[in-house]
N, C-alpha and C positions, 0 to 999 in steps of 0.2 A: 490612396494610401487603400495599399494593403489593408483586409481587416483586419487580419490578426494582428496588427502591430500600432500601435498608438505614436502620434508624434510627443518621442521625447528631449526635451527640453535641456541642453548642458551651458545655458548661456548664450551666447548669438551661435553656438555651434547644434543644428537637431537633427534625430535621425528620423525625414519624415515618410519613407518608404525603404520598401527593398522591392531588389529587378533581380529576377532568373537569368542566368547567361545560359545560353540554350546550346547544342552539340554543335553549332558554326559558329562559340566563340559573341557573338551579339547579343545585347539585353535593349532592351525597351526603357528610354524614361516618360517614368508616367507624367501623361496628359497635364493635374496638376501644377508639375515640379514646372513645365516648361516653359506654362505660360506665367505661372509668378519670376520665373529666372529673365522673362524673354528670351528665350530660343525659338530662335525657324527655323525650315525647313533651309537647311544649304550653311545655318553657320558653322563656325566652325568652335569648337572646345580643346583648349590645350587640358593634355593630360598630363601628371603631375604626380609621383610619386612621393612615398616619406618609408624610407629604411629605416628596420628596427632591428639590430643584432647581423645582419645582412642579406635581411628578409623585408620586402614590401608589408609593409601592415598597414599602410593609407595611399588610396587612389582620389586624387581632390581634378575635379574637373572645372575649368574656371572661361569664361567666355571668352576670346580672344581681345573682342573688344574690349576689355578688363583689368586682360593679364601686365601685360605693360605699368599699371600703376597700381597693382598690386605684387610684384616683383620690386617693381623703386624704393612701393612704401615697408616692405621685410627687409630693400639692401638696407634702404636705411636706418629703420631701427635695428637694426646687426651692426653695421655701423660703426651708429652713436654710443650701441653696448660697451664696443670693442673699443669705442675713444676715452670711455668713461675707466676703463682700469689701470 
């Protein structure tokens, strides 16, 4: 984790590190985060965005191995809430 930032814990959401985007648009996921998430070289990550007022405000990375389960649980919750209206 960056020396100038402590982990912020908001329930299941945590800000664990700050990363910098270089001139080529690349960034490095810190080693501690990769290890904790089980991300290995050549692994694929799905990049999902959340928009607010027409602009991207959040960028989420999900291991593709876990992506189908995340989508299924999210859609399941959304369809259940629509069905109860």
